[in-house]
C-alpha positions as CSV (number, residue, x, y, z in Angstrom):
1,M,-1.8,-40.6,6.4
2,A,-0.9,-37.0,8.1
3,Q,0.5,-37.1,11.5
4,A,-1.8,-36.1,14.2
5,N,0.0,-33.1,15.4
6,Q,-0.3,-31.5,11.6
7,I,-2.8,-29.0,11.1
8,Q,-5.1,-30.0,8.1
9,P,-5.9,-27.7,5.3
10,T,-9.4,-26.1,5.4
11,A,-12.3,-27.6,3.4
12,A,-12.5,-24.5,1.4
13,Q,-9.4,-23.8,-0.8
14,P,-6.7,-21.5,0.9
15,Q,-5.9,-18.5,-1.0
16,S,-2.7,-19.1,-3.3
17,I,-0.5,-16.1,-3.6
18,G,2.8,-15.7,-5.7
19,F,5.4,-13.5,-4.7
20,L,7.6,-12.8,-7.5
21,L,11.2,-11.8,-6.6
22,L,12.8,-9.3,-8.8
23,D,16.7,-8.5,-8.4
24,N,17.3,-6.1,-5.4
25,F,13.8,-6.5,-4.0
26,T,13.4,-4.9,-0.6
27,L,13.2,-7.5,2.0
28,I,10.9,-5.2,4.3
29,S,8.2,-5.0,1.8
30,L,8.3,-8.9,0.9
31,A,8.1,-9.5,5.0
32,S,5.3,-6.9,5.4
33,A,3.3,-8.8,2.8
34,V,3.8,-12.3,3.8
35,E,3.7,-11.9,7.3
36,P,0.2,-10.8,7.8
37,L,-0.9,-14.0,5.9
38,R,1.1,-16.4,8.3
39,M,-0.5,-14.7,11.3
40,A,-4.1,-15.0,9.8
41,N,-3.5,-18.5,9.7
42,Q,-2.3,-18.9,13.1
43,L,-5.0,-16.6,14.6
44,S,-7.7,-18.4,12.8
45,G,-6.1,-22.1,13.4
46,R,-7.1,-22.5,9.7
47,E,-4.9,-22.5,6.5
48,L,-6.8,-19.5,5.1
49,Y,-3.3,-18.5,3.0
50,R,-0.8,-20.3,1.0
51,W,2.2,-18.5,-0.6
52,V,5.2,-19.4,-2.6
53,T,8.2,-17.3,-4.0
54,L,9.1,-17.1,-7.6
55,S,11.7,-16.6,-10.0
56,P,11.8,-17.2,-13.8
57,D,14.0,-20.5,-13.3
58,G,14.0,-20.9,-9.6
59,S,17.4,-19.4,-9.2
60,P,18.3,-17.8,-6.0
61,V,17.3,-13.9,-5.9
62,R,19.5,-11.3,-3.8
63,A,17.6,-8.6,-1.9
64,S,18.7,-5.0,-1.6
65,D,20.4,-5.7,1.8
66,G,22.3,-8.6,0.3
67,L,20.6,-11.3,1.7
68,Q,19.7,-14.1,-0.9
69,I,16.3,-15.9,-0.8
70,T,15.8,-19.2,-2.9
71,P,12.6,-19.4,-4.6
72,D,10.0,-22.2,-4.1
73,L,9.1,-22.2,-7.7
74,S,10.3,-21.4,-11.2
75,F,7.6,-19.9,-13.8
76,A,7.4,-23.4,-15.3
77,D,6.5,-25.2,-11.9
78,V,3.4,-22.9,-11.2
79,S,0.1,-24.4,-11.8
80,D,-2.3,-21.8,-10.4
81,L,-2.5,-18.9,-8.3
82,N,-5.2,-16.5,-6.9
83,M,-2.6,-13.4,-7.2
84,V,0.9,-12.7,-8.2
85,I,2.8,-10.0,-6.2
86,V,5.8,-8.4,-7.9
87,C,8.3,-7.5,-5.2
88,G,10.6,-4.4,-6.6
89,G,13.3,-2.7,-4.9
90,V,16.4,-1.1,-5.9
91,D,17.4,-0.2,-9.8
92,I,14.0,-1.4,-10.8
93,Q,14.6,-0.2,-14.3
94,H,17.4,-2.7,-14.8
95,A,15.5,-5.7,-12.6
96,V,12.7,-6.3,-15.2
97,S,13.4,-8.8,-18.0
98,R,11.6,-9.8,-21.1
99,E,10.8,-13.0,-19.5
100,H,9.3,-11.3,-16.5
101,M,7.0,-9.1,-18.7
102,G,5.9,-12.0,-21.0
103,W,5.1,-14.2,-17.7
104,L,3.1,-11.3,-16.1
105,Q,1.1,-10.9,-19.4
106,T,0.3,-14.5,-19.6
107,Q,-1.0,-14.3,-16.0
108,A,-2.9,-11.4,-16.8
109,R,-4.6,-13.4,-19.7
110,K,-5.5,-16.1,-17.3
111,G,-7.4,-13.6,-15.3
112,R,-5.1,-13.6,-12.2
113,R,-5.1,-10.6,-10.0
114,L,-1.7,-8.8,-10.3
115,A,-0.1,-6.7,-7.5
116,A,3.1,-4.9,-6.7
117,V,4.8,-3.7,-3.6
118,C,7.6,-1.0,-3.3
119,T,8.8,-0.4,-6.8
120,G,7.3,-3.6,-8.4
121,S,4.6,-1.2,-10.1
122,W,7.3,-0.6,-12.7
123,A,7.5,-4.0,-13.8
124,L,3.7,-4.3,-14.4
125,A,3.6,-1.0,-15.9
126,R,6.6,-2.0,-18.2
127,A,4.5,-5.0,-19.4
128,G,1.7,-2.7,-20.4
129,L,-0.4,-4.0,-17.4
130,L,-1.4,-0.8,-15.7
131,D,-2.4,1.3,-18.5
132,G,-5.7,3.0,-17.6
133,Y,-5.1,2.0,-14.0
134,E,-4.5,3.9,-11.0
135,C,-1.3,3.0,-9.5
136,S,0.7,3.4,-6.2
137,V,4.6,3.2,-6.2
138,H,7.2,4.1,-3.6
139,W,7.6,7.9,-3.8
140,E,11.2,7.5,-5.0
141,C,10.3,6.1,-8.2
142,L,7.3,8.3,-8.7
143,A,8.5,10.9,-11.0
144,A,10.4,8.2,-13.1
145,M,7.1,6.3,-13.7
146,Q,5.1,9.5,-14.3
147,E,7.7,10.1,-17.2
148,A,7.9,6.7,-18.5
149,F,4.4,5.5,-18.1
150,P,2.1,8.4,-19.2
151,R,-1.0,6.3,-19.4
152,V,-0.8,5.1,-15.8
153,A,-2.5,7.1,-13.4
154,L,0.1,7.6,-10.5
155,T,-0.8,8.7,-7.1
156,T,0.9,9.1,-3.7
157,R,-1.4,7.0,-1.7
158,L,-0.2,4.2,0.3
159,F,-2.0,1.7,-1.9
160,V,-4.3,1.4,-4.5
161,I,-7.1,-1.2,-5.4
162,D,-8.1,-0.7,-9.0
163,R,-10.3,-3.4,-10.2
164,D,-8.1,-6.4,-10.5
165,R,-4.7,-4.5,-9.8
166,F,-3.4,-3.9,-6.4
167,T,-0.6,-1.8,-5.9
168,C,1.4,-0.5,-3.0
169,S,4.2,1.8,-1.9
170,G,7.3,0.4,0.0
171,G,8.3,-0.1,3.4
172,T,5.5,-1.2,5.9
173,A,2.8,-0.2,3.6
174,P,2.3,-3.7,2.2
175,M,1.1,-4.8,5.7
176,D,-1.6,-2.0,5.5
177,L,-2.8,-3.6,2.1
178,M,-2.7,-7.2,3.1
179,L,-4.5,-6.2,6.4
180,H,-7.3,-4.4,4.2
181,L,-7.8,-7.6,2.2
182,I,-7.8,-10.0,5.0
183,G,-10.6,-7.7,6.8
184,Q,-12.6,-7.5,3.8
185,L,-12.5,-11.6,3.3
186,H,-12.6,-12.5,6.7
187,G,-13.5,-9.8,9.1
188,R,-12.0,-6.9,10.9
189,E,-11.6,-8.6,14.2
190,L,-9.0,-10.8,12.4
191,A,-7.3,-7.8,10.7
192,A,-7.3,-6.1,14.1
193,A,-5.7,-9.0,16.1
194,I,-2.8,-9.4,13.4
195,S,-2.2,-5.7,14.0
196,E,-1.9,-6.3,17.5
197,M,0.4,-9.2,17.1
198,F,2.9,-7.1,15.0
199,I,2.5,-4.0,17.6
200,Y,1.1,-2.3,14.7
201,E,-0.6,1.1,16.3
202,R,-2.9,1.5,13.4
203,I,-4.1,-0.2,10.1
204,R,-3.9,2.8,7.4
205,N,-6.3,2.5,4.5
206,E,-6.3,3.8,0.8
207,Q,-7.1,7.3,1.9
208,D,-3.5,7.6,3.5
209,H,-0.8,9.1,1.6
210,Q,3.0,8.6,1.5
211,R,4.8,11.6,2.9
212,V,6.8,12.3,0.0
213,P,9.7,15.0,0.5
214,L,8.8,18.1,-1.5
215,K,12.6,18.4,-2.4
216,H,12.2,15.1,-4.4
217,M,9.2,16.1,-6.2
218,L,10.5,19.6,-7.1
219,G,14.2,18.9,-7.3
220,T,16.5,21.9,-6.1
221,N,15.3,24.4,-8.6
222,Q,12.2,25.9,-6.8
223,P,13.7,27.0,-3.3
224,K,10.9,29.7,-3.1
225,L,8.1,27.2,-3.6
226,Q,9.8,24.9,-1.0
227,E,10.1,27.9,1.5
228,I,6.3,28.7,1.0
229,V,5.2,25.2,1.7
230,A,7.5,25.0,4.8
231,L,5.7,28.2,5.8
232,M,2.4,26.6,5.3
233,E,3.3,23.5,7.3
234,A,4.2,25.5,10.4
235,N,1.1,27.7,10.3
236,L,-1.8,25.3,10.1
237,E,-3.7,26.5,13.1
238,E,-3.6,30.3,12.1
239,P,-3.1,30.1,8.0
240,I,-1.2,32.9,6.7
241,D,-2.9,35.2,4.1
242,L,-1.6,34.2,0.5
243,D,-0.3,37.9,0.0
244,E,1.5,37.4,3.2
245,L,3.0,34.4,2.2
246,A,3.9,35.9,-1.3
247,C,5.6,38.7,0.4
248,Y,7.8,36.6,2.8
249,V,9.4,35.0,-0.1
250,D,9.5,38.2,-2.4
251,V,7.4,37.0,-5.1
252,S,3.9,38.4,-6.6
253,R,0.6,36.8,-5.8
254,R,0.4,36.0,-9.4
255,Q,3.9,34.5,-9.5
256,L,2.7,32.4,-6.2
257,E,-0.2,31.1,-8.2
258,R,1.7,30.1,-11.0
259,L,4.3,28.2,-9.3
260,F,1.6,26.2,-7.3
261,Q,-0.2,25.2,-10.9
262,K,2.9,24.4,-12.5
263,Y,4.8,22.2,-10.2
264,L,2.1,21.1,-7.8
265,H,-0.9,21.2,-10.1
266,C,-3.3,23.0,-7.8
267,S,-3.8,26.6,-6.4
268,P,-2.1,27.5,-3.3
269,S,-5.2,28.0,-1.2
270,R,-6.0,24.4,-2.3
271,Y,-2.5,23.0,-1.1
272,Y,-2.9,24.8,2.1
273,L,-6.4,23.4,2.6
274,K,-5.1,20.0,1.8
275,L,-2.4,20.3,4.3
276,R,-4.7,21.3,7.0
277,L,-7.2,18.6,6.4
278,I,-4.4,15.8,6.3
279,R,-3.3,17.1,9.7
280,A,-6.7,17.1,11.1
281,R,-7.3,13.4,9.6
282,Q,-4.1,12.6,11.7
283,L,-5.6,13.9,14.8
284,L,-9.1,12.4,14.6
285,K,-7.4,9.1,14.1
286,Q,-4.7,9.3,16.6
287,T,-5.8,11.4,19.5
288,P,-9.0,11.8,21.7
289,M,-9.6,15.5,20.6
290,S,-13.0,16.3,19.9
291,I,-14.2,17.3,16.2
292,I,-14.7,21.0,17.4
293,E,-10.9,20.9,18.8
294,V,-9.5,19.5,15.7
295,A,-11.4,22.1,13.5
296,S,-9.9,24.8,15.6
297,V,-6.1,23.7,15.7
298,C,-6.3,23.0,11.9
299,G,-7.4,26.5,11.2
300,F,-11.2,26.4,10.5
301,V,-13.3,29.0,11.9
302,S,-16.4,26.9,12.3
303,T,-17.2,23.0,12.7
304,P,-19.7,22.9,9.9
305,H,-17.2,24.5,7.3
306,F,-14.6,22.0,8.6
307,S,-17.3,19.0,8.1
308,K,-17.9,20.1,4.6
309,C,-14.2,20.6,3.6
310,Y,-13.3,17.2,5.0
311,R,-16.2,15.3,3.5
312,E,-15.4,16.8,0.0
313,Y,-11.9,16.0,0.2
314,F,-11.9,12.5,1.9
315,G,-15.5,11.5,1.0
316,I,-16.8,11.0,4.6
317,P,-17.7,13.4,7.4
318,P,-15.1,13.7,10.4
319,R,-17.3,11.8,12.9
320,D,-17.4,8.7,10.5
321,E,-13.7,8.7,10.1
322,R,-13.3,8.6,13.9
323,S,-15.7,5.8,14.0
324,G,-14.0,3.8,11.5
325,Q,-16.8,3.8,9.1
326,V,-14.5,4.3,6.0
327,R,-16.0,3.2,2.5
328,S,-14.1,0.6,0.5
329,N,-14.1,-0.5,-3.0
330,V,-11.9,-3.6,-2.3
331,V,-12.3,-6.6,-4.5
332,A,-11.6,-9.8,-2.2
333,L,-9.4,-12.5,-3.5
334,V,-11.4,-15.3,-4.8
335,P,-10.6,-19.2,-4.1
336,I,-9.6,-21.2,-6.9
337,G,-10.2,-24.9,-7.4
338,E,-6.9,-26.3,-8.4
339,E,-3.7,-26.7,-5.9
340,L,-0.3,-25.3,-6.6
341,A,2.3,-27.4,-8.0
342,Q,4.1,-27.9,-4.8
343,P,4.9,-30.2,-2.2
344,S,1.9,-31.8,-0.4
345,T,2.5,-29.7,2.8
346,S,3.1,-26.2,2.0
347,S,5.3,-23.7,3.7
348,A,2.1,-21.9,5.2
349,L,0.5,-25.3,6.5
350,A,4.1,-26.2,8.1
351,A,4.0,-22.8,9.7
352,L,0.6,-23.2,10.8
353,T,1.5,-26.7,12.4
354,R,4.4,-25.1,14.5
355,A,2.2,-22.2,15.5
356,R,-0.2,-24.5,17.3
357,S,1.8,-24.4,20.5
358,E,1.3,-20.6,20.7
359,S,-1.1,-19.0,23.2
360,T,-2.6,-17.1,20.2
361,F,-3.4,-20.1,18.3
362,A,-7.0,-20.1,16.9
363,S,-7.8,-17.4,19.2
364,V,-10.1,-15.4,16.5
365,R,-13.2,-17.2,15.6
366,L,-14.2,-16.4,11.9
């Protein structure tokens, strides 16, 4: 019989998530994905989520910072999971083995939802599990993935939810993905309370992009294009005419158009508009400025024109952005009937038991 001071599992089966650790995985991405699950349990006072770490044979895996993690389970010990999240990191091209790929393919055949953080998308793509899917990956791996996997639709967005694939860039972006999923399944109040506990100022969504250094995208061979973009970024409130931009860097207007089409896959006017709209979105979300003020400081001559451009680019009008009425196509995690092959008290349940003395325990009603 369980001790009186232990938290009992909820009647509904907890969501079971397996974190597959690849050699040199980034610890910050793993922590950013796991900690929201722990806090969801703590704040709800229930075991909503359960998680385990995995490696092919259960052997320790070293993170990119040198710390070594001993996984909870080997592949052979896993009974069932809702989702598998591949945790990648440094030198991902040499971290993915045939055993990893075969096991991931088996999970896909079983209907598991597959996810990846940091450079973990490389493993899914190498296993052929992202063909025809839109995918996010850490910007440092973006060019290599575009070259290696032409059937994968790469994007610079922080995270992407495409049917049963959940891919995410690195750093703290996995926290945004997990908060998004938690909010969809258990409500925005819980997601917001979790972000407050982690002093997380704003929960970013699928429309937010990684800030990819242009030098990384272009290399060192296009100094004029880099100079033009720098001029654009420095002149958002009063946009510079394209002919003037071309003159500043000593190229013709036609050369300017060709450079943008070849390397940034859009016209210079479209790229300039994107920079202004992204800046407007930041101001709407992070400042109390009125929509009229935001339109003005981002170089739009009228509010209706600004609203039209904003809706066309982001899919929602500025007023809905500010009120948080963001559309979503998220697919919620679905509970399963079988338990993981693990000890009777999961690490999630043990953490939940320890958290009952915290002042925030069970502070959010579901």
